[in-house]
N, C-alpha and C positions, 0 to 999 in steps of 0.2 A: 444262774441263780443269784439273786441279790439278797444277801443276808442283812443288809442295813435297813434300818427303820425308814419307812416312808408313810405318807398319809393314808395309803391304802391298807396298811397293816393295822391291826388292833393291838391292844396292850399285850394280849396273849402271845402273839407272834413276836412282838418286840422282846418279851422275856425269853422266849425260846431262842431267838436269834442271838441275844446277849449271852446266854449260857453256852450256846454253840460256839460262838467266836472265842469266848474265854477258854473253853476246853481245847479248841484247836490251837490257840496261842500257847497253851501250856503242854500240849501233847498228851493230854489225859482223856480217858473215856468218859462218856456220859452214861450214867447208870439210871435206867428208866424202864418202866413197864410199857411205855409208849414208843416202841421202836419205830413205828411207821413215821412219826413226826420227825425223827432225827436221821433215819436212813436215807433221806433225800440229800444229805450233805456229803459230798465226796471227802474222803480221807478222815472222816470223823469215826472214832471207835465208839461203838454203842454196845453196852452190856445190859442184859436183863437178868437181874438176880432173882426175880420171881419165877420166871419160866425155867430157870436152871440152865 
């Protein structure tokens, strides 16, 4: 999996990848209701505060 921006990614994926890399570098979870988008990333903690 390549999390770095390339010409095939659109701005949405660039934003997702930037947030993901930042969270991984700090060791903090991503809090989102869109778990599917982030669960593809190994070692990333994902929390959904809406689903409980």
